[in-house]
C-alpha positions in Angstrom: 22.9 11.3 -91.8 26.2 9.1 -91.9 26.3 7.1 -94.7 29.5 4.9 -95.3 30.5 3.2 -98.5 32.9 0.4 -99.2 34.1 -1.5 -102.0 36.1 -4.6 -102.5 39.3 -3.0 -101.3 37.6 -2.9 -97.9 36.5 -6.3 -97.7 38.1 -9.0 -95.5 39.9 -10.6 -98.6 42.7 -8.7 -99.2 43.7 -10.6 -102.5 40.3 -9.2 -104.1 41.3 -6.1 -106.4 39.4 -2.8 -106.2 36.9 -2.7 -108.8 35.5 0.7 -110.0 31.9 -0.7 -111.0 31.9 -1.7 -107.3 32.5 2.0 -106.4 29.7 3.5 -108.7 27.3 0.6 -107.3 28.0 1.9 -103.8 27.9 5.6 -104.8 24.6 5.0 -106.5 22.9 3.3 -103.5 24.2 5.8 -101.1 22.9 8.9 -103.3 19.3 7.1 -103.6 19.3 6.6 -99.8 20.0 10.0 -99.3 17.4 11.2 -101.8 14.6 9.1 -100.3 13.0 11.2 -97.9 11.2 8.3 -96.4 14.4 6.6 -95.4 15.8 8.1 -92.3 19.2 6.6 -92.3 21.0 7.1 -88.9 24.1 5.2 -89.6 24.3 2.7 -92.6 27.2 1.1 -94.0 27.3 0.1 -97.8 29.9 -2.3 -99.0 30.1 -3.8 -102.3 32.2 -6.6 -103.6 31.6 -7.9 -107.2 28.3 -6.8 -107.5 27.3 -8.2 -103.9 26.0 -5.5 -101.5 25.9 -5.7 -97.9 24.1 -3.3 -95.7 24.9 -2.7 -92.1 24.3 -0.1 -89.4 21.2 1.2 -88.1 17.7 2.7 -89.4 14.9 4.2 -87.3 11.9 1.9 -88.7 11.0 -1.3 -90.2 9.9 0.9 -93.4 13.3 2.3 -93.5 14.7 -1.3 -93.4 12.6 -2.4 -96.2 13.3 0.9 -98.4 17.1 0.5 -98.0 16.7 -3.2 -98.8 14.6 -2.4 -102.1 16.8 0.5 -103.0 20.0 -1.7 -103.0 18.2 -4.5 -104.9 17.1 -2.2 -107.6 20.4 -0.5 -108.2 21.8 -1.7 -111.6 24.6 -4.1 -111.3 23.6 -5.5 -108.0 23.4 -9.1 -108.1 22.6 -9.8 -104.1 22.0 -8.1 -101.0 22.5 -9.0 -97.6 20.6 -6.7 -95.3 22.1 -6.8 -91.7 20.6 -3.2 -90.9 19.1 -3.0 -87.3 16.2 -1.2 -86.4 16.5 1.3 -83.5 
């Protein structure tokens, strides 16, 4: 399982400063994804910028897609989720 995390430092706007809370949110989402047995995460990238989460990469099923979305939405500190995961 390859899961990547990125916070505001990695976002396209270089002016945005790195926020420790974004790092914590990303880490919490990745941990929950790794512990969630039904979510077979093949390659997921988790990016967080000011509480807004962007999920990208691939998962193996619609169920995994929905679980990843739900995990991200229920993570404390998350204000929005953009789920761009592909099912393969």
